[in-house]
C-alpha positions as CSV (number, residue, x, y, z in Angstrom):
1,X,72.7,-71.6,-89.0
2,X,69.3,-73.3,-89.3
3,X,68.1,-76.5,-87.5
4,X,67.8,-78.1,-90.8
5,X,71.5,-77.4,-91.4
6,X,72.4,-79.2,-88.1
7,X,70.2,-82.1,-88.8
8,X,72.0,-82.9,-92.0
9,X,75.3,-83.4,-90.1
10,X,76.5,-86.6,-88.6
11,X,77.0,-86.5,-84.8
12,X,80.2,-88.4,-83.8
13,X,81.4,-89.3,-80.4
14,X,85.2,-88.2,-80.2
15,X,86.0,-91.1,-77.7
16,X,84.7,-94.0,-79.6
17,X,84.6,-92.5,-83.2
18,X,81.1,-93.9,-83.5
19,X,78.0,-92.1,-84.9
20,X,75.7,-91.2,-82.0
21,X,72.3,-90.4,-83.6
22,X,70.4,-87.9,-85.5
23,X,69.6,-84.3,-84.3
24,X,65.8,-83.9,-84.0
25,X,65.5,-80.8,-82.0
26,X,67.4,-78.1,-80.0
27,X,66.8,-76.2,-76.9
28,X,67.2,-72.5,-76.8
29,X,67.6,-70.2,-73.8
30,X,65.6,-67.1,-73.5
31,X,68.6,-65.0,-74.6
32,X,68.7,-66.9,-77.9
33,X,71.7,-69.2,-77.3
34,X,71.5,-72.9,-77.9
35,X,71.5,-74.8,-74.5
36,X,71.4,-78.4,-75.9
37,X,70.9,-80.7,-78.8
38,X,68.2,-83.4,-78.8
39,X,69.4,-86.6,-80.4
40,X,67.4,-89.6,-81.5
41,X,69.3,-92.8,-80.8
42,X,68.4,-95.6,-83.0
43,X,67.9,-99.0,-81.1
44,X,68.5,-102.0,-83.2
45,X,68.0,-104.6,-80.5
46,X,64.1,-104.8,-80.8
47,X,62.2,-104.4,-83.9
48,X,59.3,-102.4,-82.4
49,X,61.0,-100.7,-79.5
50,X,60.7,-96.9,-79.3
51,X,63.9,-94.8,-80.2
52,X,65.7,-93.2,-77.3
53,X,66.0,-89.4,-77.1
54,X,69.2,-88.0,-75.6
55,X,70.0,-84.5,-74.6
56,X,73.5,-83.2,-75.2
57,X,74.4,-79.9,-73.5
58,X,76.1,-77.5,-75.8
59,X,79.2,-77.3,-73.9
60,X,79.8,-81.0,-74.8
61,X,80.2,-80.0,-78.5
62,X,83.9,-80.0,-79.5
63,X,83.4,-78.8,-83.0
64,X,80.8,-78.2,-85.7
65,X,82.3,-78.9,-89.1
66,X,81.0,-78.8,-92.5
67,X,79.8,-82.4,-92.4
68,X,80.0,-83.6,-88.8
69,X,79.4,-82.4,-85.2
70,X,82.1,-83.8,-82.8
71,X,80.7,-84.5,-79.2
72,X,83.1,-85.0,-76.2
73,X,82.7,-86.6,-72.8
74,X,79.2,-88.1,-73.3
């Protein structure tokens, strides 16, 4: 799977059912395993405020589906 494939998927929080953000990057360990996803969270409260980046550890991913990535316990 390529990063571009992951970036096309919606990231959903299992607890709230809401969309969390967009995948902008991943962290990879020296052995080649993905350690975390880097998400960009959109902030709607201020027009010119910077977007927040959030790191989601790979063990918090419940499921990677065809169209969505489900995140648990964030």
